[in-house]
C-alpha positions, 0 to 999 in steps of 0.5 A: 500499499505504501507504494501506491501512495507514493505513486499516486502523490507523484503523479499528482506532483507531475500532474500539477507541474504539467498543468502550470506548464501547460496553462501558460499556453493558449488552450488552441495549442496545448489541447492534444496534450490533454488527449493523454487524459483518456488513459489516466482515467482508464481504470485498468493497465494496458501498456498497449492502449497507453501508447496508442493514447500517447500517439494520438496525443503526439500525432494531434500535436504535430498536425496541429503545428504542420496546420499552423505553419501551412500556406495557401496553395499558389495556383498552377503549382504542380504537385511534384512526384517525388514524395511519392516515389519515397513512399514507394521505396519505403514500402518497397523496403518493408516488403523485401524485409518480409517477403517469402523466401522460397517456393510457394504452393499453389498457382504461387508455386505455378507461376514461379515455375512458369516464370523461369521457364517461360512457360504458360500459366493457366487461363487467362495465361497472364503472358505479361506477367510471365514474360516480365517475371522472367526478366526478374529471373535473368536480371537476378541470377545470384537469387534463386528464380522462386525468389525473383518472381516473389520480388516482382510482386514486392517490386510491382506493390511497392510501385502501387503505393507510390501511384495511390500516394501520387493521387492522393496528394493530387486530390488533396494538395497535402501529404499528411492524407497521402502517407495516412492512405499509402501505410492503409493499404500497404499494411492491409492484410491481403495486400501485403501477403499479395505483395510478399508472394508470387502472384497476379494480384500485385500486378492488377493493383498496379495497372488499377492504380494507374488506371485511376492516376490517368483519369483523376489527372484527366478529370483535373484537366477537363475542369481547367479546360485544358484539353491537349492535356486531357487527351494525353491522360486519356491515352495513358489511361487507354493504355493502361486499360489494355495492358491491364486487359491483357494481363487479368480480364477482370480489370474489366469492371473497372474499365467499364466504371472508367469508360462511363466516368470519362463520359460523365466528366466530359460529354463532349468527347462522344460529339468529338470522334477524332479525340477517340483515335489514339486512345484507341490506338494506345489500347490496342498496343496493350493487347500486344503481349497476348501474342506470347500465347500463340508464339510459345504454343509449341515450346516444350515447357510447363502448360503449353499447348498447340491448342494455343495457336488456334482461335478456339484454344487460344480464345478459351484460355485468354477469356478463362471460359472454363471458369465462367461457371462461377462468375456471378454464381451467387445471385439467388437472393438468399444467397446474395444476401449472405454473400454480401454480408460476408463482404463486411467480414471481408473488408474487416479482414483487411482494415482497422475498424477505424480505417473503415470508418475513414473511408466511410467518411471519405464516400460522404465527403466526396459525394457532396463535393465531387459527383464525378469523382464519387462516381469513379471511386464509389463505382469502382468499389461497389462494382468490385464488391458486387462481382466479388460477392457473387463469383464463386471462388476461394479468392474473393479477398483478393479479387477485391484489390481494386476495389481497396485501392478505391477505398483507400483514396476514399480515405485520402479524401476524407483526411484531405477535405474534412477540415474544409467541410468542418471550417464553418464550426470554426475552433470545434471543426478544425479540433475534430479533423485534427483528432480525425487525422490523428486517429486514422494515422495511428490506426493505419500504423496499427495494421502493421504489427497487427497484420505482419503474420500475413506477409510471405515471410511469416505466413508461408516461409518455408512451408511448401519446399518443408512439404514437398523436399521431403517428399521427393527426397524419400520417393523411391525411384521411379515412383509416381507422385499424384498430388492435389494442385496446392502440392504439385506446384512446388513439387513441379518447381523443384523438379523442374527448375532445380533438377531434384529427383527427375526419375519421379513423375509429378501428376496433377489429379484434377476433378474430373465430374465423378466425384473426387474421392472416385477420382483419386481411387482410380487415378492411384489404381491406374498409376500402380498398375503402371508397375511403379511405387505410388505416392499421393498427396490424398489421404484414403479414408479406407484401405483400397482393394488390390492395393497394398497397405498404404504407409505414411510418407511425411503428410502424403502416403505411399503404396510401395511395391516391395514390403518394408524390412527395415526400419526407416533410418531415422526411426528410433528403435523400440521393443514392446509387445502389446499384448501379445498381438503387435510387436513395436520395433520403433517410432519417429516424432515430428514436431510442428514447432521447435518445441511443442507448446498446447495446441501444437501438433506432434505427429508419432509415427509407430513401426510395428509387426503382428504377432499371434495374437494379433485379431481384425479386431485390434486396434492401435492408440497413442496417448499423451499422458501428464504427471496425474496421469490425465490423457491430454492428448490422444489419436486412435488408428486401425491396425492394418498390417502390411507385409513386413514392417507396418507404419502407422502415423497418430497426430496429437495436440496437447489441449489448452490446459495441459500442464508445462511439464514432461509428459508421457507417450503411451502405445497401446493396442485395443481389442481383446489383447488390449495394453498400454506401455510407455513409448517416449517422453515429451517436454512442453513449453508454454504458448508462445502466442496468446489464445484467442479470448471474446473478453480481453481484460488486464488483471495483474496479480499482486503476488509478484509473480508476473501473471496477468489475466489478459482474458476469460471465455464462458462455454455452455456448448454441453448441456447442463455443463459451464466452463470458464477458461482463463487466459494467461501471460506469464514471464515465460509465455502464455496459458489457459486455465479451465474451471468447470461446473461446481468448481467455478462457484469456488474458485479461489484466485490471489488479490489483483491490482484493481482499478487504478492499481487498487488491490482487489479480491473480487474477481468477477467475470460478466457474460455466464449465458447460456449462448456462450459457446468457446471450443478450441480446436487445433491450429489455434482455431476457436469456435464461437457459434451459433446453434439450434437451441431454442429453434422450431422448424417445418419440415422443408424449412431451412435455417442459416447457422452463423458459425464464427471462427477465430485464429490466435495465429497464421495458417497455411492449410485449408481447412472446410467447415462441415455443418450437418443438420440431423433427424433423430430417431425416437430414441434420440441417438440414432439418426433418421436423415441428415443435411449435410452443408460443407464449404470453405469458410465465409461461403468460400470467401475467406479461406483458412490458408489466407487467415492472419493472427487475430482473424475472426470469420462468419462462416453462415451455413444453410441447412434444411430440415427433410420434407418427410421429417414428422412433427415433434421429431427431435434435431440436433446439429454437428460441426468439425473442420477437416483438411480440403486435401486429406480430409482429416478433422481438425482435432477438437480440444475439450474433452467432455465433447470428444468424450460423447462425440467426435463433433461438436455439437450444435444443440437440440431444436424440434420439428413443429 
């Protein structure tokens, strides 16, 4: 207590000194300092909030000082581009330091490969991108081709930032709005991701920005009746439009808005066809790179095909006709309504809430001040929202990049023109506009630590090589690898560009009309019939007839031609007998991180042989057991013996409450010869990132140990049960404490630093309601969705179940959200019918492989009651997440739930 009083007295003395100093200056000059009082009256210790408030105060003071020194712009003064160039250079430095260092998966891996060998990418081909990216590969022989193509994205994205800076500087005649705009776009989630990985969106964004810049200059020239200058900018806009359409046909929507804007800004153009000539010529020049496709049609490179030299083949590839069914897919009112709601989630996924507020203010202001410009910027944004909302593709967040560019220019308009709009309110208007600018700058800068996990260096990093290289290295001679698109492209790159394992044939397994599962089974059998070992990135759910037992090979499986007689060289020998049924001869443990923490996965591969007591009922399991003899993770697998040694892979994810200690791995057999024996030990460390929480707080214990309660969550998923999650930050990391049922009411915690540092013992955790849910899963994902509880549905009636998912870390795996509505038999145990709705999160708009630390995603799922359902029939729901490539379910880290069902129960309802 004496220390508390000393702190209070010292704070009062300092406050009096500061107040006296400020009193000597006019209030109009010192008011930004009083923003600091917001933290003084804030009742809890919060370092981040203190820094944010201090930053707002400092920036507001600086903006006010700048405003007092500002001079009116001289009419006709030219806006210099050098600040925009510096903005681009600064952004380039940021992107290079966070650049993906190596080969990537999926489309990015394909682009790296075709750029290195001047191949042809998937439709629409991206010929301009491939040629320029190949130039980067040639000019940078001292780095890998993969790195050079990644660097190309950084260059084009940094150039886009410079162009956007220049646009806003022109519109506002000030640098602060341009700075805020540049930072807001440069640190947006998807933009940062695309800027640091090989992709076509970065170049799409550059052309979008160039078109908008040229149209803004055209608009300004028309406003000053400078027709020659307007015509020159129109020619440049047409040239950018031509090259943009050559690069990616999605820019057609921006071009249509741009052409309408040109007519709206200068209607006399319709009566002067001579002014059309050079813009049309410039646009046609931009189409010249398309000649690349027929010229490379006969080359012996990836993606080339003789059909590209024919008109039908050329047009089908350039127009991406194969994807035409995806465009305007979600047009039904019910689906379109949900997709439009999801677009709001897409925006919150990109920008901080304050930035979105600033964009809205900019939209209101530009509509009032410049209708033509409002048509251009708002039109681009709205069109891309509608196109992305109706497009069936998992790249929705990427298709919106032209919309993001238009949106941040609106933000710049808000910062630049709000002082003018509020000038009639005198000092209050000026003060509010300064505070608005300070908040926008701090919010934009705040996106940097929030979204850095989206960068290539943090998100993708070496994941593709770490998956593909061991697969190639471990593949038997002359084997065949069948792979999903996600993994086939880095495999192609390593084989064709780096020359690794040219004896291995890597093939892409694409959907062929039948179910994808059937395609995989057929393609696997066909490849095995060639007399070669077969590796698949697909994991069969059941044993395939006429094929040998598959053995794990990294995250894939191998169908060998010869039986295994020796233990793999990287295995640890063992000599265990499980009930006379199974002999364990070795094992290997692979960790997802350097040290195992709660929520991380450990893969345990066990080598074994059947013994005389083995039977068809025998199964295998691995338990991770603490010193308290509690099972904190487990995995059960069928015991499917192969000829010779059998390898079986187990996946273990310790629950959040797992104690930080040395735990024991037990291997056991089920069936008539059930037995469990210790296999190895694993040491756990505290979590390196905080778990997601719905109730953030800051309660530091007074015992001097340094533990701080940073959040808590209630879970009522199981009927009649409740659980309280307490999330702690310690000196060594983060941990989660669980308290269940009756123990919650008897919870005893030591005193904590209460309001304004006063010690308190009254621990309260509001929000304890039956509709609160919190279920942790693997990969740092948490489910907090809605359930069926209380619903009463008619036969044939549909209901949208809103599922909400959150992540505490970046994810580079593609998970499917599976929601099932189940009609129960009269015993309320067995199923009478069910309706299944599986989709990538947010109806495909925000895939998990694009999630960053702190992502929150709404995923609506529409399920329908069977038309044959009878009145009074009990309904329930089930939710799981599973890997889109392997079909393996993401573990549910709640032992109460997994003891009853392998899915998250979604409550109870009834048919009326």
